[in-house]
All heavy atoms as TSV, in Angstrom:
chain	resi	resn	atom	element	x	y	z
A	1	PHE	N	N	-12.842	26.276	-13.605
A	1	PHE	CA	C	-11.499	26.576	-13.098
A	1	PHE	C	C	-10.957	25.366	-12.376
A	1	PHE	O	O	-11.566	24.846	-11.464
A	1	PHE	CB	C	-11.586	27.782	-12.151
A	1	PHE	CG	C	-10.306	28.076	-11.432
A	1	PHE	CD1	C	-9.257	28.689	-12.094
A	1	PHE	CD2	C	-10.147	27.741	-10.108
A	1	PHE	CE1	C	-8.084	28.969	-11.426
A	1	PHE	CE2	C	-8.986	28.009	-9.436
A	1	PHE	CZ	C	-7.953	28.639	-10.111
A	2	ILE	N	N	-9.839	24.866	-12.850
A	2	ILE	CA	C	-9.177	23.716	-12.233
A	2	ILE	C	C	-7.758	24.144	-11.899
A	2	ILE	O	O	-7.058	24.676	-12.748
A	2	ILE	CB	C	-9.125	22.511	-13.186
A	2	ILE	CG1	C	-10.538	22.127	-13.649
A	2	ILE	CG2	C	-8.434	21.327	-12.528
A	2	ILE	CD1	C	-10.552	21.152	-14.805
A	3	SER	N	N	-7.338	23.948	-10.678
A	3	SER	CA	C	-5.988	24.329	-10.284
A	3	SER	C	C	-5.242	23.120	-9.753
A	3	SER	O	O	-5.809	22.279	-9.067
A	3	SER	CB	C	-6.036	25.413	-9.202
A	3	SER	OG	O	-4.727	25.802	-8.853
A	4	ILE	N	N	-3.980	23.047	-10.098
A	4	ILE	CA	C	-3.131	21.977	-9.581
A	4	ILE	C	C	-2.249	22.585	-8.492
A	4	ILE	O	O	-1.476	23.492	-8.752
A	4	ILE	CB	C	-2.242	21.381	-10.682
A	4	ILE	CG1	C	-3.108	20.782	-11.790
A	4	ILE	CG2	C	-1.308	20.325	-10.103
A	4	ILE	CD1	C	-2.314	20.236	-12.952
A	5	GLU	N	N	-2.404	22.107	-7.290
A	5	GLU	CA	C	-1.600	22.617	-6.181
A	5	GLU	C	C	-0.271	21.873	-6.107
A	5	GLU	O	O	-0.099	20.820	-6.710
A	5	GLU	CB	C	-2.365	22.447	-4.865
A	5	GLU	CG	C	-3.688	23.193	-4.819
A	5	GLU	CD	C	-3.538	24.693	-4.955
A	5	GLU	OE1	O	-2.488	25.232	-4.568
A	5	GLU	OE2	O	-4.478	25.325	-5.456
A	6	ALA	N	N	0.654	22.409	-5.358
A	6	ALA	CA	C	1.997	21.840	-5.271
A	6	ALA	C	C	1.989	20.404	-4.742
A	6	ALA	O	O	2.863	19.622	-5.074
A	6	ALA	CB	C	2.874	22.719	-4.395
A	7	ILE	N	N	0.991	20.058	-3.927
A	7	ILE	CA	C	0.956	18.706	-3.367
A	7	ILE	C	C	0.289	17.712	-4.315
A	7	ILE	O	O	0.283	16.527	-4.055
A	7	ILE	CB	C	0.217	18.686	-2.008
A	7	ILE	CG1	C	-1.211	19.208	-2.161
A	7	ILE	CG2	C	0.994	19.480	-0.972
A	7	ILE	CD1	C	-2.078	19.002	-0.939
A	8	CYS	N	N	-0.257	18.198	-5.412
A	8	CYS	CA	C	-1.000	17.344	-6.327
A	8	CYS	C	C	-0.054	16.700	-7.337
A	8	CYS	O	O	0.697	17.391	-8.006
A	8	CYS	CB	C	-2.054	18.172	-7.055
A	8	CYS	SG	S	-3.087	17.224	-8.151
A	9	PRO	N	N	-0.084	15.392	-7.483
A	9	PRO	CA	C	0.854	14.703	-8.369
A	9	PRO	C	C	0.408	14.663	-9.825
A	9	PRO	O	O	1.073	14.082	-10.652
A	9	PRO	CB	C	0.891	13.291	-7.786
A	9	PRO	CG	C	-0.481	13.094	-7.247
A	9	PRO	CD	C	-0.901	14.455	-6.721
A	10	TYR	N	N	-0.742	15.266	-10.150
A	10	TYR	CA	C	-1.285	15.134	-11.495
A	10	TYR	C	C	-0.641	16.106	-12.480
A	10	TYR	O	O	-0.044	17.097	-12.112
A	10	TYR	CB	C	-2.803	15.362	-11.473
A	10	TYR	CG	C	-3.501	14.403	-10.563
A	10	TYR	CD1	C	-4.044	14.833	-9.371
A	10	TYR	CD2	C	-3.583	13.045	-10.888
A	10	TYR	CE1	C	-4.671	13.943	-8.514
A	10	TYR	CE2	C	-4.199	12.153	-10.036
A	10	TYR	CZ	C	-4.742	12.611	-8.860
A	10	TYR	OH	O	-5.347	11.738	-8.012
A	11	SER	N	N	-0.820	15.788	-13.743
A	11	SER	CA	C	-0.268	16.580	-14.835
A	11	SER	C	C	-1.420	17.112	-15.680
A	11	SER	O	O	-2.430	16.449	-15.856
A	11	SER	CB	C	0.647	15.680	-15.659
A	11	SER	OG	O	0.728	16.078	-16.976
A	12	LEU	N	N	-1.278	18.320	-16.193
A	12	LEU	CA	C	-2.273	18.928	-17.060
A	12	LEU	C	C	-1.587	19.248	-18.374
A	12	LEU	O	O	-0.701	20.094	-18.422
A	12	LEU	CB	C	-2.818	20.199	-16.399
A	12	LEU	CG	C	-4.013	20.881	-17.028
A	12	LEU	CD1	C	-5.217	19.931	-17.065
A	12	LEU	CD2	C	-4.375	22.130	-16.246
A	13	MET	N	N	-1.923	18.495	-19.428
A	13	MET	CA	C	-1.297	18.650	-20.744
A	13	MET	C	C	0.216	18.484	-20.684
A	13	MET	O	O	0.954	19.149	-21.405
A	13	MET	CB	C	-1.659	20.013	-21.343
A	13	MET	CG	C	-3.129	20.172	-21.629
A	13	MET	SD	S	-3.503	21.728	-22.402
A	13	MET	CE	C	-2.539	21.594	-23.889
A	14	GLY	N	N	0.675	17.640	-19.782
A	14	GLY	CA	C	2.111	17.423	-19.656
A	14	GLY	C	C	2.807	18.430	-18.760
A	14	GLY	O	O	4.011	18.373	-18.577
A	15	ILE	N	N	2.055	19.338	-18.178
A	15	ILE	CA	C	2.615	20.355	-17.281
A	15	ILE	C	C	2.387	19.906	-15.849
A	15	ILE	O	O	1.268	19.576	-15.470
A	15	ILE	CB	C	1.941	21.730	-17.499
A	15	ILE	CG1	C	1.964	22.136	-18.971
A	15	ILE	CG2	C	2.584	22.788	-16.621
A	15	ILE	CD1	C	3.333	22.279	-19.568
A	16	THR	N	N	3.440	19.905	-15.059
A	16	THR	CA	C	3.307	19.550	-13.653
A	16	THR	C	C	3.921	20.637	-12.783
A	16	THR	O	O	4.846	21.337	-13.204
A	16	THR	CB	C	4.010	18.215	-13.334
A	16	THR	OG1	O	5.383	18.309	-13.717
A	16	THR	CG2	C	3.362	17.063	-14.056
A	17	VAL	N	N	3.394	20.785	-11.601
A	17	VAL	CA	C	3.968	21.704	-10.626
A	17	VAL	C	C	5.371	21.222	-10.296
A	17	VAL	O	O	5.599	20.038	-10.087
A	17	VAL	CB	C	3.082	21.766	-9.366
A	17	VAL	CG1	C	3.794	22.499	-8.240
A	17	VAL	CG2	C	1.748	22.428	-9.680
A	18	GLY	N	N	6.322	22.131	-10.299
A	18	GLY	CA	C	7.702	21.798	-9.984
A	18	GLY	C	C	8.584	21.609	-11.206
A	18	GLY	O	O	9.801	21.588	-11.088
A	19	MET	N	N	7.972	21.478	-12.401
A	19	MET	CA	C	8.789	21.333	-13.596
A	19	MET	C	C	9.362	22.692	-14.002
A	19	MET	O	O	8.941	23.727	-13.508
A	19	MET	CB	C	7.995	20.708	-14.746
A	19	MET	CG	C	7.047	21.649	-15.472
A	19	MET	SD	S	6.117	20.873	-16.834
A	19	MET	CE	C	7.420	20.480	-17.978
A	20	SER	N	N	10.309	22.691	-14.917
A	20	SER	CA	C	10.927	23.921	-15.386
A	20	SER	C	C	9.878	24.820	-16.041
A	20	SER	O	O	9.107	24.385	-16.899
A	20	SER	CB	C	12.016	23.592	-16.410
A	20	SER	OG	O	12.349	24.723	-17.176
A	21	PHE	N	N	9.833	26.083	-15.624
A	21	PHE	CA	C	8.886	27.042	-16.191
A	21	PHE	C	C	9.162	27.234	-17.682
A	21	PHE	O	O	8.240	27.310	-18.495
A	21	PHE	CB	C	9.000	28.372	-15.429
A	21	PHE	CG	C	7.907	29.357	-15.746
A	21	PHE	CD1	C	6.584	29.084	-15.449
A	21	PHE	CD2	C	8.206	30.589	-16.323
A	21	PHE	CE1	C	5.572	30.006	-15.728
A	21	PHE	CE2	C	7.213	31.517	-16.594
A	21	PHE	CZ	C	5.893	31.214	-16.304
A	22	THR	N	N	10.431	27.268	-18.062
A	22	THR	CA	C	10.814	27.423	-19.466
A	22	THR	C	C	10.336	26.231	-20.291
A	22	THR	O	O	9.793	26.395	-21.383
A	22	THR	CB	C	12.345	27.572	-19.599
A	22	THR	OG1	O	12.758	28.700	-18.820
A	22	THR	CG2	C	12.757	27.775	-21.040
A	23	LYS	N	N	10.508	25.022	-19.756
A	23	LYS	CA	C	10.055	23.819	-20.456
A	23	LYS	C	C	8.536	23.814	-20.592
A	23	LYS	O	O	7.993	23.450	-21.639
A	23	LYS	CB	C	10.531	22.566	-19.705
A	23	LYS	CG	C	10.078	21.265	-20.322
A	23	LYS	CD	C	10.618	21.088	-21.725
A	23	LYS	CE	C	10.180	19.746	-22.314
A	23	LYS	NZ	N	10.515	19.635	-23.735
A	24	ALA	N	N	7.840	24.237	-19.551
A	24	ALA	CA	C	6.376	24.302	-19.596
A	24	ALA	C	C	5.923	25.264	-20.690
A	24	ALA	O	O	4.974	24.974	-21.424
A	24	ALA	CB	C	5.818	24.731	-18.240
A	25	MET	N	N	6.593	26.394	-20.834
A	25	MET	CA	C	6.257	27.350	-21.889
A	25	MET	C	C	6.474	26.727	-23.267
A	25	MET	O	O	5.659	26.918	-24.173
A	25	MET	CB	C	7.074	28.632	-21.753
A	25	MET	CG	C	6.632	29.510	-20.599
A	25	MET	SD	S	7.474	31.106	-20.583
A	25	MET	CE	C	9.114	30.625	-20.067
A	26	GLU	N	N	7.544	25.975	-23.430
A	26	GLU	CA	C	7.818	25.309	-24.709
A	26	GLU	C	C	6.704	24.321	-25.054
A	26	GLU	O	O	6.227	24.272	-26.189
A	26	GLU	CB	C	9.159	24.578	-24.661
A	26	GLU	CG	C	10.359	25.497	-24.619
A	26	GLU	CD	C	11.661	24.737	-24.393
A	26	GLU	OE1	O	11.640	23.483	-24.375
A	26	GLU	OE2	O	12.701	25.407	-24.233
A	27	VAL	N	N	6.283	23.530	-24.070
A	27	VAL	CA	C	5.218	22.548	-24.276
A	27	VAL	C	C	3.927	23.255	-24.691
A	27	VAL	O	O	3.261	22.850	-25.649
A	27	VAL	CB	C	4.982	21.711	-22.994
A	27	VAL	CG1	C	3.715	20.875	-23.111
A	27	VAL	CG2	C	6.186	20.826	-22.714
A	28	LEU	N	N	3.584	24.322	-23.990
A	28	LEU	CA	C	2.331	25.021	-24.276
A	28	LEU	C	C	2.379	25.776	-25.592
A	28	LEU	O	O	1.376	25.868	-26.299
A	28	LEU	CB	C	1.972	25.954	-23.129
A	28	LEU	CG	C	1.527	25.223	-21.868
A	28	LEU	CD1	C	1.332	26.189	-20.721
A	28	LEU	CD2	C	0.244	24.448	-22.127
A	29	GLU	N	N	3.523	26.320	-25.955
A	29	GLU	CA	C	3.625	27.025	-27.234
A	29	GLU	C	C	3.403	26.075	-28.398
A	29	GLU	O	O	2.845	26.462	-29.420
A	29	GLU	CB	C	4.979	27.742	-27.336
A	29	GLU	CG	C	5.013	28.991	-26.479
A	29	GLU	CD	C	6.398	29.600	-26.346
A	29	GLU	OE1	O	7.336	29.130	-27.017
A	29	GLU	OE2	O	6.523	30.560	-25.561
A	30	GLU	N	N	3.812	24.820	-28.241
A	30	GLU	CA	C	3.599	23.820	-29.289
A	30	GLU	C	C	2.129	23.436	-29.413
A	30	GLU	O	O	1.679	23.037	-30.489
A	30	GLU	CB	C	4.410	22.554	-28.984
A	30	GLU	CG	C	5.901	22.737	-29.102
A	30	GLU	CD	C	6.675	21.512	-28.627
A	30	GLU	OE1	O	6.047	20.509	-28.229
A	30	GLU	OE2	O	7.914	21.568	-28.660
A	31	GLN	N	N	1.363	23.536	-28.338
A	31	GLN	CA	C	-0.011	23.054	-28.311
A	31	GLN	C	C	-1.057	24.156	-28.375
A	31	GLN	O	O	-2.250	23.877	-28.427
A	31	GLN	CB	C	-0.249	22.232	-27.030
A	31	GLN	CG	C	0.667	21.038	-26.918
A	31	GLN	CD	C	0.374	20.230	-25.668
A	31	GLN	OE1	O	-0.739	19.769	-25.470
A	31	GLN	NE2	N	1.376	20.066	-24.826
A	32	SER	N	N	-0.639	25.407	-28.361
A	32	SER	CA	C	-1.611	26.490	-28.254
A	32	SER	C	C	-1.797	27.246	-29.564
A	32	SER	O	O	-0.983	27.158	-30.481
A	32	SER	CB	C	-1.172	27.471	-27.162
A	32	SER	OG	O	0.011	28.148	-27.551
A	33	ILE	N	N	-2.870	27.996	-29.609
A	33	ILE	CA	C	-3.160	28.881	-30.736
A	33	ILE	C	C	-2.367	30.173	-30.559
A	33	ILE	O	O	-1.752	30.675	-31.487
A	33	ILE	CB	C	-4.672	29.212	-30.794
A	33	ILE	CG1	C	-5.481	27.936	-31.059
A	33	ILE	CG2	C	-4.955	30.269	-31.838
A	33	ILE	CD1	C	-6.974	28.127	-30.917
A	34	SER	N	N	-2.392	30.708	-29.352
A	34	SER	CA	C	-1.684	31.964	-29.089
A	34	SER	C	C	-1.420	32.122	-27.601
A	34	SER	O	O	-2.056	31.487	-26.771
A	34	SER	CB	C	-2.513	33.157	-29.588
A	34	SER	OG	O	-3.708	33.279	-28.834
A	35	ALA	N	N	-0.483	33.007	-27.295
A	35	ALA	CA	C	-0.197	33.384	-25.913
A	35	ALA	C	C	-0.629	34.832	-25.778
A	35	ALA	O	O	-0.145	35.694	-26.518
A	35	ALA	CB	C	1.286	33.224	-25.610
A	36	ASP	N	N	-1.550	35.105	-24.868
A	36	ASP	CA	C	-2.071	36.467	-24.791
A	36	ASP	C	C	-1.771	37.176	-23.478
A	36	ASP	O	O	-2.212	38.284	-23.260
A	36	ASP	CB	C	-3.572	36.491	-25.076
A	36	ASP	CG	C	-4.383	35.662	-24.093
A	36	ASP	OD1	O	-3.792	35.114	-23.137
A	36	ASP	OD2	O	-5.594	35.564	-24.269
A	37	LEU	N	N	-1.014	36.547	-22.625
A	37	LEU	CA	C	-0.594	37.192	-21.379
A	37	LEU	C	C	0.858	36.821	-21.172
A	37	LEU	O	O	1.213	35.653	-21.170
A	37	LEU	CB	C	-1.444	36.691	-20.207
A	37	LEU	CG	C	-1.160	37.295	-18.838
A	37	LEU	CD1	C	-1.475	38.783	-18.830
A	37	LEU	CD2	C	-1.974	36.591	-17.768
A	38	ASP	N	N	1.694	37.832	-21.029
A	38	ASP	CA	C	3.132	37.569	-20.985
A	38	ASP	C	C	3.782	38.368	-19.860
A	38	ASP	O	O	4.361	39.416	-20.091
A	38	ASP	CB	C	3.756	37.926	-22.339
A	38	ASP	CG	C	5.193	37.477	-22.441
A	38	ASP	OD1	O	5.581	36.560	-21.692
A	38	ASP	OD2	O	5.927	38.029	-23.277
A	39	TYR	N	N	3.621	37.878	-18.639
A	39	TYR	CA	C	4.283	38.471	-17.485
A	39	TYR	C	C	5.414	37.551	-17.059
A	39	TYR	O	O	5.371	36.354	-17.334
A	39	TYR	CB	C	3.301	38.631	-16.320
A	39	TYR	CG	C	2.225	39.653	-16.563
A	39	TYR	CD1	C	0.890	39.280	-16.604
A	39	TYR	CD2	C	2.545	41.003	-16.738
A	39	TYR	CE1	C	-0.111	40.216	-16.826
A	39	TYR	CE2	C	1.552	41.940	-16.965
A	39	TYR	CZ	C	0.230	41.547	-17.002
A	39	TYR	OH	O	-0.742	42.468	-17.226
A	40	PRO	N	N	6.412	38.066	-16.383
A	40	PRO	CA	C	7.515	37.192	-15.935
A	40	PRO	C	C	7.058	36.040	-15.034
A	40	PRO	O	O	7.689	34.989	-15.027
A	40	PRO	CB	C	8.436	38.145	-15.173
A	40	PRO	CG	C	8.123	39.492	-15.712
A	40	PRO	CD	C	6.655	39.462	-16.068
A	41	THR	N	N	5.963	36.237	-14.300
A	41	THR	CA	C	5.521	35.210	-13.360
A	41	THR	C	C	4.287	34.454	-13.813
A	41	THR	O	O	3.851	33.519	-13.150
A	41	THR	CB	C	5.225	35.831	-11.980
A	41	THR	OG1	O	4.226	36.844	-12.143
A	41	THR	CG2	C	6.485	36.435	-11.382
A	42	CYS	N	N	3.689	34.834	-14.942
A	42	CYS	CA	C	2.466	34.176	-15.411
A	42	CYS	C	C	2.395	34.205	-16.932
A	42	CYS	O	O	2.629	35.238	-17.544
A	42	CYS	CB	C	1.230	34.864	-14.837
A	42	CYS	SG	S	-0.332	34.101	-15.362
A	43	LYS	N	N	2.060	33.066	-17.506
A	43	LYS	CA	C	1.853	32.964	-18.949
A	43	LYS	C	C	0.484	32.342	-19.189
A	43	LYS	O	O	0.082	31.403	-18.497
A	43	LYS	CB	C	2.911	32.068	-19.609
A	43	LYS	CG	C	4.339	32.452	-19.296
A	43	LYS	CD	C	4.761	33.731	-19.957
A	43	LYS	CE	C	6.233	34.011	-19.657
A	43	LYS	NZ	N	6.689	35.271	-20.197
A	44	HIS	N	N	-0.235	32.886	-20.156
A	44	HIS	CA	C	-1.584	32.411	-20.468
A	44	HIS	C	C	-1.637	32.047	-21.945
A	44	HIS	O	O	-1.251	32.835	-22.801
A	44	HIS	CB	C	-2.597	33.519	-20.154
A	44	HIS	CG	C	-4.016	33.119	-20.383
A	44	HIS	ND1	N	-4.728	33.524	-21.479
A	44	HIS	CD2	C	-4.852	32.338	-19.655
A	44	HIS	CE1	C	-5.943	33.017	-21.417
A	44	HIS	NE2	N	-6.040	32.288	-20.324
A	45	TYR	N	N	-2.121	30.843	-22.239
A	45	TYR	CA	C	-2.163	30.348	-23.616
A	45	TYR	C	C	-3.580	29.956	-23.993
A	45	TYR	O	O	-4.275	29.284	-23.238
A	45	TYR	CB	C	-1.269	29.112	-23.763
A	45	TYR	CG	C	0.186	29.395	-23.519
A	45	TYR	CD1	C	0.709	29.333	-22.231
A	45	TYR	CD2	C	1.033	29.725	-24.566
A	45	TYR	CE1	C	2.052	29.603	-21.999
A	45	TYR	CE2	C	2.377	30.000	-24.338
A	45	TYR	CZ	C	2.876	29.925	-23.058
A	45	TYR	OH	O	4.201	30.193	-22.824
A	46	GLU	N	N	-4.000	30.354	-25.188
A	46	GLU	CA	C	-5.299	29.953	-25.713
A	46	GLU	C	C	-5.112	28.631	-26.449
A	46	GLU	O	O	-4.302	28.536	-27.379
A	46	GLU	CB	C	-5.831	31.017	-26.666
A	46	GLU	CG	C	-7.210	30.717	-27.185
A	46	GLU	CD	C	-7.736	31.783	-28.133
A	46	GLU	OE1	O	-7.124	32.852	-28.255
A	46	GLU	OE2	O	-8.769	31.514	-28.746
A	47	LEU	N	N	-5.856	27.617	-26.015
A	47	LEU	CA	C	-5.735	26.281	-26.604
A	47	LEU	C	C	-6.756	26.051	-27.704
A	47	LEU	O	O	-6.504	25.334	-28.661
A	47	LEU	CB	C	-5.891	25.214	-25.521
A	47	LEU	CG	C	-4.930	25.351	-24.336
A	47	LEU	CD1	C	-5.261	24.327	-23.277
A	47	LEU	CD2	C	-3.488	25.227	-24.781
A	48	SER	N	N	-7.908	26.641	-27.544
A	48	SER	CA	C	-8.970	26.579	-28.549
A	48	SER	C	C	-9.856	27.798	-28.315
A	48	SER	O	O	-9.556	28.632	-27.462
A	48	SER	CB	C	-9.777	25.287	-28.416
A	48	SER	OG	O	-10.553	25.303	-27.235
A	49	GLU	N	N	-10.939	27.879	-29.052
A	49	GLU	CA	C	-11.827	29.035	-28.916
A	49	GLU	C	C	-12.380	29.182	-27.503
A	49	GLU	O	O	-12.589	30.282	-27.015
A	49	GLU	CB	C	-12.975	28.913	-29.913
A	49	GLU	CG	C	-13.883	30.117	-29.942
A	49	GLU	CD	C	-14.970	29.996	-30.982
A	49	GLU	OE1	O	-14.719	29.403	-32.050
A	49	GLU	OE2	O	-16.084	30.480	-30.714
A	50	ASN	N	N	-12.596	28.055	-26.823
A	50	ASN	CA	C	-13.238	28.079	-25.507
A	50	ASN	C	C	-12.373	27.554	-24.369
A	50	ASN	O	O	-12.872	27.352	-23.276
A	50	ASN	CB	C	-14.531	27.251	-25.538
A	50	ASN	CG	C	-15.543	27.817	-26.499
A	50	ASN	OD1	O	-15.722	29.026	-26.572
A	50	ASN	ND2	N	-16.188	26.967	-27.249
A	51	LEU	N	N	-11.104	27.307	-24.625
A	51	LEU	CA	C	-10.269	26.680	-23.601
A	51	LEU	C	C	-8.907	27.353	-23.547
A	51	LEU	O	O	-8.283	27.596	-24.581
A	51	LEU	CB	C	-10.107	25.189	-23.938
A	51	LEU	CG	C	-9.503	24.292	-22.869
A	51	LEU	CD1	C	-10.407	24.239	-21.631
A	51	LEU	CD2	C	-9.297	22.884	-23.427
A	52	SER	N	N	-8.478	27.672	-22.337
A	52	SER	CA	C	-7.160	28.286	-22.173
A	52	SER	C	C	-6.510	27.757	-20.893
A	52	SER	O	O	-7.163	27.200	-20.026
A	52	SER	CB	C	-7.271	29.809	-22.126
A	52	SER	OG	O	-8.075	30.219	-21.042
A	53	ILE	N	N	-5.200	27.938	-20.821
A	53	ILE	CA	C	-4.429	27.447	-19.687
A	53	ILE	C	C	-3.476	28.541	-19.233
A	53	ILE	O	O	-2.958	29.304	-20.055
A	53	ILE	CB	C	-3.676	26.152	-20.067
A	53	ILE	CG1	C	-3.050	25.483	-18.835
A	53	ILE	CG2	C	-2.641	26.403	-21.144
A	53	ILE	CD1	C	-2.498	24.084	-19.116
A	54	SER	N	N	-3.276	28.643	-17.941
A	54	SER	CA	C	-2.318	29.598	-17.379
A	54	SER	C	C	-1.330	28.852	-16.500
A	54	SER	O	O	-1.706	27.910	-15.805
A	54	SER	CB	C	-3.024	30.667	-16.536
A	54	SER	OG	O	-3.839	31.472	-17.347
A	55	ILE	N	N	-0.065	29.284	-16.544
A	55	ILE	CA	C	0.949	28.732	-15.648
A	55	ILE	C	C	1.593	29.880	-14.891
A	55	ILE	O	O	1.756	30.980	-15.426
A	55	ILE	CB	C	2.016	27.902	-16.394
A	55	ILE	CG1	C	2.665	28.711	-17.521
A	55	ILE	CG2	C	1.427	26.609	-16.916
A	55	ILE	CD1	C	3.860	28.022	-18.166
A	56	TRP	N	N	1.916	29.631	-13.632
A	56	TRP	CA	C	2.540	30.634	-12.778
A	56	TRP	C	C	3.850	30.102	-12.219
A	56	TRP	O	O	4.025	28.894	-12.061
A	56	TRP	CB	C	1.642	30.972	-11.584
A	56	TRP	CG	C	0.461	31.821	-11.904
A	56	TRP	CD1	C	0.374	33.176	-11.868
A	56	TRP	CD2	C	-0.841	31.368	-12.287
A	56	TRP	NE1	N	-0.882	33.593	-12.211
A	56	TRP	CE2	C	-1.648	32.501	-12.474
A	56	TRP	CE3	C	-1.389	30.104	-12.510
A	56	TRP	CZ2	C	-2.976	32.417	-12.859
A	56	TRP	CZ3	C	-2.706	30.018	-12.902
A	56	TRP	CH2	C	-3.489	31.169	-13.064
A	57	THR	N	N	4.734	31.029	-11.873
A	57	THR	CA	C	5.965	30.673	-11.189
A	57	THR	C	C	6.176	31.628	-10.029
A	57	THR	O	O	5.872	32.814	-10.128
A	57	THR	CB	C	7.180	30.717	-12.143
A	57	THR	OG1	O	8.359	30.393	-11.409
A	57	THR	CG2	C	7.345	32.070	-12.798
A	58	ASP	N	N	6.661	31.116	-8.911
A	58	ASP	CA	C	6.982	31.960	-7.756
A	58	ASP	C	C	8.448	32.389	-7.768
A	58	ASP	O	O	8.782	33.476	-7.337
A	58	ASP	CB	C	6.685	31.227	-6.442
A	58	ASP	CG	C	5.190	31.044	-6.218
A	58	ASP	OD1	O	4.404	31.852	-6.740
A	58	ASP	OD2	O	4.823	30.083	-5.525
A	59	ASP	N	N	9.300	31.505	-8.280
A	59	ASP	CA	C	10.739	31.779	-8.226
A	59	ASP	C	C	11.349	32.098	-9.595
A	59	ASP	O	O	12.545	32.328	-9.705
A	59	ASP	CB	C	11.487	30.601	-7.594
A	59	ASP	CG	C	11.313	29.296	-8.369
A	59	ASP	OD1	O	10.738	29.316	-9.482
A	59	ASP	OD2	O	11.751	28.252	-7.863
A	60	GLY	N	N	10.523	32.096	-10.652
A	60	GLY	CA	C	11.023	32.384	-11.989
A	60	GLY	C	C	11.651	31.188	-12.675
A	60	GLY	O	O	12.058	31.278	-13.829
A	61	LYS	N	N	11.728	30.049	-11.985
A	61	LYS	CA	C	12.403	28.876	-12.540
A	61	LYS	C	C	11.498	27.664	-12.674
A	61	LYS	O	O	11.632	26.895	-13.612
A	61	LYS	CB	C	13.607	28.503	-11.672
A	61	LYS	CG	C	14.669	29.587	-11.623
A	61	LYS	CD	C	15.793	29.195	-10.697
A	61	LYS	CE	C	16.807	30.326	-10.587
A	61	LYS	NZ	N	17.846	30.043	-9.599
A	62	THR	N	N	10.590	27.476	-11.702
A	62	THR	CA	C	9.742	26.287	-11.707
A	62	THR	C	C	8.267	26.677	-11.684
A	62	THR	O	O	7.884	27.736	-11.190
A	62	THR	CB	C	10.035	25.379	-10.492
A	62	THR	OG1	O	9.821	26.126	-9.292
A	62	THR	CG2	C	11.457	24.857	-10.527
A	63	VAL	N	N	7.436	25.784	-12.220
A	63	VAL	CA	C	5.993	25.999	-12.240
A	63	VAL	C	C	5.445	25.857	-10.823
A	63	VAL	O	O	5.709	24.863	-10.149
A	63	VAL	CB	C	5.305	24.986	-13.184
A	63	VAL	CG1	C	3.788	25.122	-13.115
A	63	VAL	CG2	C	5.795	25.167	-14.612
A	64	SER	N	N	4.694	26.856	-10.365
A	64	SER	CA	C	4.109	26.795	-9.023
A	64	SER	C	C	2.609	26.498	-9.060
A	64	SER	O	O	2.046	26.013	-8.089
A	64	SER	CB	C	4.351	28.105	-8.266
A	64	SER	OG	O	3.759	29.191	-8.957
A	65	SER	N	N	1.947	26.798	-10.192
A	65	SER	CA	C	0.515	26.572	-10.291
A	65	SER	C	C	0.118	26.480	-11.763
A	65	SER	O	O	0.708	27.143	-12.612
A	65	SER	CB	C	-0.245	27.719	-9.617
A	65	SER	OG	O	-1.641	27.503	-9.684
A	66	VAL	N	N	-0.876	25.652	-12.041
A	66	VAL	CA	C	-1.409	25.490	-13.388
A	66	VAL	C	C	-2.928	25.575	-13.298
A	66	VAL	O	O	-3.529	24.939	-12.443
A	66	VAL	CB	C	-1.024	24.121	-13.989
A	66	VAL	CG1	C	-1.520	24.013	-15.428
A	66	VAL	CG2	C	0.469	23.882	-13.927
A	67	SER	N	N	-3.545	26.354	-14.180
A	67	SER	CA	C	-5.003	26.463	-14.175
A	67	SER	C	C	-5.539	26.323	-15.586
A	67	SER	O	O	-4.972	26.865	-16.538
A	67	SER	CB	C	-5.439	27.814	-13.605
A	67	SER	OG	O	-5.068	27.914	-12.266
A	68	LEU	N	N	-6.651	25.619	-15.717
A	68	LEU	CA	C	-7.322	25.441	-16.984
A	68	LEU	C	C	-8.648	26.196	-16.922
A	68	LEU	O	O	-9.386	26.064	-15.953
A	68	LEU	CB	C	-7.568	23.939	-17.204
A	68	LEU	CG	C	-8.132	23.506	-18.552
A	68	LEU	CD1	C	-7.123	23.792	-19.663
A	68	LEU	CD2	C	-8.467	22.027	-18.514
A	69	PHE	N	N	-8.924	26.995	-17.935
A	69	PHE	CA	C	-10.139	27.787	-17.981
A	69	PHE	C	C	-10.931	27.396	-19.226
A	69	PHE	O	O	-10.364	27.276	-20.307
A	69	PHE	CB	C	-9.815	29.286	-18.062
A	69	PHE	CG	C	-9.050	29.798	-16.880
A	69	PHE	CD1	C	-7.667	29.826	-16.910
A	69	PHE	CD2	C	-9.704	30.245	-15.753
A	69	PHE	CE1	C	-6.943	30.301	-15.826
A	69	PHE	CE2	C	-8.997	30.716	-14.660
A	69	PHE	CZ	C	-7.616	30.744	-14.697
A	70	GLY	N	N	-12.228	27.194	-19.071
A	70	GLY	CA	C	-13.064	26.840	-20.218
A	70	GLY	C	C	-14.400	27.532	-20.172
A	70	GLY	O	O	-14.983	27.723	-19.104
A	71	ASP	N	N	-14.895	27.909	-21.336
A	71	ASP	CA	C	-16.238	28.461	-21.469
A	71	ASP	C	C	-17.160	27.354	-21.947
A	71	ASP	O	O	-16.754	26.509	-22.752
A	71	ASP	CB	C	-16.249	29.594	-22.491
A	71	ASP	CG	C	-15.389	30.768	-22.066
A	71	ASP	OD1	O	-15.238	30.981	-20.853
A	71	ASP	OD2	O	-14.850	31.456	-22.950
A	72	ASP	N	N	-18.364	27.369	-21.487
A	72	ASP	CA	C	-19.384	26.404	-21.927
A	72	ASP	C	C	-19.061	24.968	-21.539
A	72	ASP	O	O	-19.518	24.036	-22.183
A	72	ASP	CB	C	-19.604	26.489	-23.437
A	72	ASP	CG	C	-20.006	27.885	-23.868
A	72	ASP	OD1	O	-20.726	28.551	-23.089
A	72	ASP	OD2	O	-19.617	28.305	-24.964
A	73	TYR	N	N	-18.221	24.773	-20.533
A	73	TYR	CA	C	-17.944	23.424	-20.025
A	73	TYR	C	C	-18.597	23.282	-18.662
A	73	TYR	O	O	-18.147	23.850	-17.702
A	73	TYR	CB	C	-16.435	23.171	-19.914
A	73	TYR	CG	C	-15.758	23.086	-21.255
A	73	TYR	CD1	C	-15.139	24.181	-21.815
A	73	TYR	CD2	C	-15.769	21.889	-21.972
A	73	TYR	CE1	C	-14.529	24.105	-23.065
A	73	TYR	CE2	C	-15.158	21.800	-23.209
A	73	TYR	CZ	C	-14.550	22.910	-23.744
A	73	TYR	OH	O	-13.949	22.838	-24.965
A	74	ASN	N	N	-19.698	22.540	-18.610
A	74	ASN	CA	C	-20.413	22.375	-17.352
A	74	ASN	C	C	-20.399	20.921	-16.934
A	74	ASN	O	O	-20.467	20.043	-17.712
A	74	ASN	CB	C	-21.865	22.845	-17.484
A	74	ASN	CG	C	-21.928	24.347	-17.730
A	74	ASN	OD1	O	-21.102	25.094	-17.229
A	74	ASN	ND2	N	-22.915	24.779	-18.514
């Protein structure tokens, strides 16, 4: 589990905290296999068999948090 906090300047797959939530969804839809969680404040995308990414928004407009989840990655 890797999380990017609001104070962190790093980008995960081109997604950064503070960017447009809609734009982040567009970027992830282009790079993912499927989206399996579709809430107004959270979107979850499967990137490969063992890797997925989730993005959250607090205000419905900008990305507030990004998390990468992986199985078998130690």
